[in-house]
GUVEX-499897 format. One line per field, with one value per atom (N, C-alpha, C): residue in one letter; x, y, z; atom name; chain. Coordinates in pm, 1 decimal, decimal comma, padded with zeros to 6 digits. Atoms other than C-alpha are relative to their C-alpha. Layout:
BEGIN
r = [A:...]
c1 = [X:...]
c2 = [Y:...]
c3 = [Z:...]
a = [CA:...]
c = [A:...]
//
This chain:
BEGIN
r = [M:M:M:T:T:T:D:D:D:R:R:R:V:V:V:H:H:H:V:V:V:R:R:R:K:K:K:L:L:L:V:V:V:F:F:F:F:F:F:C:C:C:S:S:S:A:A:A:D:D:D:P:P:P:R:R:R:E:E:E:D:D:D:T:T:T:G:G:G:A:A:A:F:F:F:F:F:F:R:R:R:A:A:A:Y:Y:Y:H:H:H:F:F:F:A:A:A:N:N:N:V:V:V:A:A:A:S:S:S:K:K:K:S:S:S:G:G:G:L:L:L:D:D:D:A:A:A:E:E:E:V:V:V:R:R:R:L:L:L:A:A:A:G:G:G:S:S:S:A:A:A:V:V:V:D:D:D:V:V:V:T:T:T:D:D:D:T:T:T:D:D:D:T:T:T:L:L:L:P:P:P:A:A:A:T:T:T:E:E:E:A:A:A:G:G:G:D:D:D:L:L:L:I:I:I:R:R:R:E:E:E:K:K:K:I:I:I:R:R:R:E:E:E:S:S:S:I:I:I:D:D:D:A:A:A:P:P:P:F:F:F:D:D:D:V:V:V:S:S:S:L:L:L]
c1 = [00046,4:00012,8:00079,8:-00081,2:00135,2:-00083,3:00044,9:00089,8:-00012,1:-00026,9:-00011,6:-00016,4:00005,2:00044,9:-00090,8:00067,4:-00192,3:00027,9:-00028,6:-00086,5:-00100,2:00136,3:-00351,7:00044,3:-00021,3:-00303,9:-00104,8:00145,3:-00550,3:00071,0:-00018,7:-00564,5:-00097,9:00084,1:-00717,9:-00007,5:00003,8:-00808,8:-00067,7:00054,8:-00845,3:00018,4:00000,2:-00937,3:-00053,9:00053,7:-01082,9:00107,7:-00082,5:-00960,0:00053,6:-00033,1:-00727,9:-00039,9:00070,3:-00850,0:-00121,7:00132,6:-01198,8:-00038,9:00056,9:-01222,0:00135,1:-00115,0:-00948,9:-00021,6:00017,4:-01137,7:00024,8:-00013,6:-01089,1:00146,9:-00163,9:-00701,3:00025,0:-00029,2:-00719,3:-00030,7:00029,8:-00901,0:00109,2:-00096,4:-00678,3:00134,6:-00125,4:-00359,0:-00001,5:00021,8:-00496,7:-00011,6:00001,9:-00601,9:00117,5:-00139,7:-00296,1:00091,7:-00123,8:-00078,5:-00061,1:00039,6:-00328,7:00026,8:-00052,7:-00290,4:00118,8:-00126,3:00054,6:00090,0:-00055,4:00119,2:-00035,5:00052,6:-00074,0:00056,8:-00055,4:00145,8:-00053,1:00083,6:-00105,8:00086,0:-00049,9:00024,3:-00082,3:00101,2:-00128,6:00067,2:-00041,7:-00121,3:-00099,4:00076,9:-00256,3:00015,8:00038,4:-00364,5:-00069,3:00052,2:-00401,3:-00031,6:00013,4:-00581,4:-00055,2:00062,8:-00711,8:00037,2:-00024,4:-00716,7:00081,4:-00069,3:-00577,4:00135,2:-00123,4:-00233,1:00074,5:-00037,1:-00230,2:00040,8:-00052,1:-00175,8:00159,5:-00116,3:00171,9:00100,9:-00051,2:00255,6:-00121,1:00081,2:00125,3:-00066,1:00023,1:00099,2:-00159,6:00140,3:-00236,3:-00111,1:00081,1:-00393,5:-00066,7:00035,4:-00609,5:00066,8:-00063,3:-00452,7:-00103,8:00082,2:-00702,8:00066,6:-00022,9:-00704,2:-00003,4:00017,0:-00822,2:00135,4:-00123,9:-00529,7:00111,6:-00121,3:-00278,8:-00001,5:00014,5:-00422,6:00052,0:-00044,7:-00343,5:00152,8:-00124,2:-00014,7:00087,0:-00035,5:00052,6:-00005,0:00019,5:-00083,4:00129,2:-00106,7:00150,4:00146,7:-00122,6:00455,7:00011,1:-00010,0:00370,6:-00005,1:-00022,7:00361,7:00130,6:-00126,8:00709,0:00064,8:-00059,4:00840,5:-00065,4:00098,3:00556,1:00027,4:-00024,9:00572,1:-00095,8:00130,8:00303,3:00023,5:-00033,1:00331,0:-00116,3:00100,8:00179,6:00012,8:-00034,4:00113,8:-00097,6:00072,7:-00014,5:-00061,9]
c2 = [-00120,7:-00008,6:00129,3:-00136,2:00336,0:00103,0:-00136,2:00651,0:00116,9:-00121,4:00946,5:00131,9:-00152,2:01310,3:00074,1:-00103,6:01545,0:00142,0:-00132,9:01894,6:00087,4:-00113,5:02200,5:00086,7:-00171,0:02545,0:00075,4:-00101,2:02823,1:00093,1:-00093,8:03031,5:00103,9:-00113,4:03392,7:00052,9:-00040,3:03478,9:00128,1:-00142,5:03837,4:00029,5:-00067,3:03982,4:00127,1:-00134,3:04323,6:00108,3:-00097,9:04641,2:00116,4:-00083,5:04813,6:00123,7:-00141,2:05154,9:00030,0:-00034,9:05061,8:-00085,5:00102,8:04792,3:-00050,9:00055,6:04789,2:-00098,1:00094,0:04586,6:-00154,3:00132,3:04283,2:-00039,2:00037,3:04315,9:-00000,8:-00001,4:04400,2:-00140,4:00152,3:04065,4:-00091,3:00114,9:03861,0:-00005,4:-00004,6:03989,7:-00047,3:-00005,4:04020,4:-00174,5:00162,6:03632,7:-00092,2:00056,6:03520,4:00001,1:-00037,7:03671,8:-00096,3:00065,6:03521,1:-00148,6:00128,2:03174,1:-00027,7:00025,1:03196,6:-00008,6:-00004,8:03306,5:-00128,2:00114,7:03012,1:-00130,9:00094,3:02794,5:-00108,6:00052,8:02715,1:00047,1:00012,1:02687,7:00143,6:-00102,3:03007,3:00092,5:-00045,8:03214,8:00104,3:-00083,6:03529,5:00003,4:00008,2:03474,0:00118,3:-00124,8:03787,4:-00013,8:00020,5:03784,0:00140,9:-00112,0:04014,6:00145,5:-00170,3:04407,3:-00035,9:00013,9:04275,3:00022,9:-00022,1:04238,0:00125,4:-00125,0:04604,6:00047,5:-00039,8:04615,4:-00017,7:00048,5:04489,5:00161,6:-00094,6:04848,0:00112,4:-00049,6:05025,5:00141,5:-00149,3:05382,0:-00023,1:-00030,5:05272,3:-00031,0:-00015,0:05236,1:00132,7:-00118,2:05518,0:00082,1:-00068,3:05785,2:00055,1:-00020,4:05737,1:-00102,8:00075,2:05565,6:-00127,3:00139,6:05256,2:-00060,5:00010,2:05269,8:-00012,7:00020,7:05325,9:-00093,8:00135,5:05024,1:-00134,9:00127,8:04801,2:-00007,0:-00033,2:04941,9:-00048,6:00055,3:04865,1:-00151,7:00136,7:04508,4:-00068,0:00024,4:04450,9:00010,9:-00013,3:04582,7:-00095,5:00120,2:04341,4:-00119,0:00138,8:04055,7:-00024,7:00027,5:04100,8:-00116,4:00128,5:03856,2:-00086,3:00096,2:03666,2:-00112,0:00140,8:03287,3:-00040,3:00047,8:03293,6:00054,2:-00025,3:03321,1:00115,6:-00068,3:03585,6:-00026,4:00040,2:03481,2:00072,0:-00100,6:03656,8:-00102,2]
c3 = [00008,4:-00003,6:00018,3:00047,4:-00112,0:00082,5:-00085,7:00157,9:-00131,4:00100,6:-00060,2:00098,9:-00091,3:00071,5:-00104,7:00068,7:-00054,8:00040,9:-00026,4:-00073,2:-00072,7:00062,1:-00107,4:00015,6:-00004,8:-00170,8:-00002,5:00008,4:-00099,3:-00106,6:00102,6:-00409,7:00003,9:00002,8:-00383,0:-00116,7:00123,2:-00711,6:-00034,0:00030,8:-00844,2:-00140,1:00125,1:-01168,1:-00004,4:00016,4:-01076,7:-00042,7:00070,5:-01228,2:00148,1:-00118,5:-00941,4:-00004,5:00002,8:-01065,8:00067,9:-00016,4:-00983,5:00132,3:-00113,5:-00697,1:00074,3:-00052,7:-00436,1:00090,2:-00114,0:-00184,8:-00055,2:00066,3:-00427,0:00057,0:00010,2:-00382,7:00161,9:-00155,3:-00001,7:00035,2:-00055,2:00060,2:-00061,6:00033,5:-00152,7:00068,7:-00059,5:-00006,4:00126,0:-00165,2:00348,4:00021,3:-00010,9:00330,6:-00024,9:00031,7:00160,9:00112,2:-00095,8:00421,3:00120,1:-00096,1:00712,0:-00017,9:00031,2:00547,4:00011,4:-00009,6:00512,3:00140,5:-00123,1:00845,6:00107,4:-00083,7:00975,2:-00057,3:00029,6:00797,7:-00112,6:00130,7:00483,9:-00121,0:00138,7:00134,6:-00064,5:00008,4:-00002,0:-00174,9:00144,5:-00358,5:-00022,1:00050,6:-00486,9:-00164,5:00135,6:-00858,4:-00073,0:00076,2:-01069,7:-00134,6:00143,6:-01404,7:-00052,4:00063,1:-01664,8:00057,7:-00033,8:-01548,2:00136,3:-00130,8:-01203,6:00001,4:-00001,3:-01335,8:-00007,2:-00031,7:-01343,8:00114,3:-00151,7:-00979,7:00031,8:-00002,2:-01015,8:-00021,4:00001,7:-01101,4:00095,1:-00127,9:-00758,1:-00038,5:00057,4:-00938,8:-00038,4:00054,3:-01112,2:00100,6:-00112,3:-00762,7:00035,7:-00020,2:-00680,8:00127,0:-00104,6:-00455,3:00102,9:-00133,4:-00177,3:00111,9:-00112,9:00148,1:-00032,4:00003,8:00016,7:-00090,0:00097,5:-00265,9:00089,7:-00079,6:00017,4:00080,3:-00044,4:00200,9:-00080,8:00116,8:-00116,8:-00007,8:-00002,5:-00116,9:00101,3:-00124,9:00240,8:-00008,9:-00000,3:00200,3:-00100,8:00094,0:-00106,4:00070,7:-00081,8:00088,3:00097,7:-00091,8:00355,3:-00032,1:00054,0:00136,7:-00069,4:00084,5:-00032,3:00038,6:-00071,0:00230,1:00035,3:-00054,4:00294,5:-00048,6:00045,1:00237,9:-00119,7:00081,6:-00044,0:-00147,9:00166,3:-00451,4:-00025,5:00073,4:-00656,5:-00142,1:00134,9:-01004,2:-00094,4:00122,4:-01329,9:-00094,9]
a = [N:CA:C:N:CA:C:N:CA:C:N:CA:C:N:CA:C:N:CA:C:N:CA:C:N:CA:C:N:CA:C:N:CA:C:N:CA:C:N:CA:C:N:CA:C:N:CA:C:N:CA:C:N:CA:C:N:CA:C:N:CA:C:N:CA:C:N:CA:C:N:CA:C:N:CA:C:N:CA:C:N:CA:C:N:CA:C:N:CA:C:N:CA:C:N:CA:C:N:CA:C:N:CA:C:N:CA:C:N:CA:C:N:CA:C:N:CA:C:N:CA:C:N:CA:C:N:CA:C:N:CA:C:N:CA:C:N:CA:C:N:CA:C:N:CA:C:N:CA:C:N:CA:C:N:CA:C:N:CA:C:N:CA:C:N:CA:C:N:CA:C:N:CA:C:N:CA:C:N:CA:C:N:CA:C:N:CA:C:N:CA:C:N:CA:C:N:CA:C:N:CA:C:N:CA:C:N:CA:C:N:CA:C:N:CA:C:N:CA:C:N:CA:C:N:CA:C:N:CA:C:N:CA:C:N:CA:C:N:CA:C:N:CA:C:N:CA:C:N:CA:C:N:CA:C:N:CA:C:N:CA:C:N:CA:C:N:CA:C:N:CA:C:N:CA:C:N:CA:C:N:CA:C:N:CA:C:N:CA:C:N:CA:C]
c = [A:A:A:A:A:A:A:A:A:A:A:A:A:A:A:A:A:A:A:A:A:A:A:A:A:A:A:A:A:A:A:A:A:A:A:A:A:A:A:A:A:A:A:A:A:A:A:A:A:A:A:A:A:A:A:A:A:A:A:A:A:A:A:A:A:A:A:A:A:A:A:A:A:A:A:A:A:A:A:A:A:A:A:A:A:A:A:A:A:A:A:A:A:A:A:A:A:A:A:A:A:A:A:A:A:A:A:A:A:A:A:A:A:A:A:A:A:A:A:A:A:A:A:A:A:A:A:A:A:A:A:A:A:A:A:A:A:A:A:A:A:A:A:A:A:A:A:A:A:A:A:A:A:A:A:A:A:A:A:A:A:A:A:A:A:A:A:A:A:A:A:A:A:A:A:A:A:A:A:A:A:A:A:A:A:A:A:A:A:A:A:A:A:A:A:A:A:A:A:A:A:A:A:A:A:A:A:A:A:A:A:A:A:A:A:A:A:A:A:A:A:A:A:A:A:A:A:A:A:A:A:A:A:A:A:A:A:A:A:A:A:A:A:A:A:A:A:A:A:A:A:A]
//
C-alpha cells in the first residue's frame, strides 16, 4: 500500500480592475498573508485587469489605494506566491 500526501494550496483569485475595485485586492492579499502566517500554502492569482496592480501607481490616490499598497509591501517577504 502506498501512502499519498495531498498538498493543497489556498488560491485567492482576483480579476478586478485596481483603478475601480480596491477591496478585492485587499481581501486577496490579506487572506493570503493570514493563511501563510498560519502555515498554509497560499497564492494570490491575478488575471485580466488585475495584473495592472503590479504597478502600484495604477491604484487610486485614496485611503483604499494606500491600504492596498501597504498590503502589497507587507507581502513582499511573505511565504506565498503571486502569479499572473
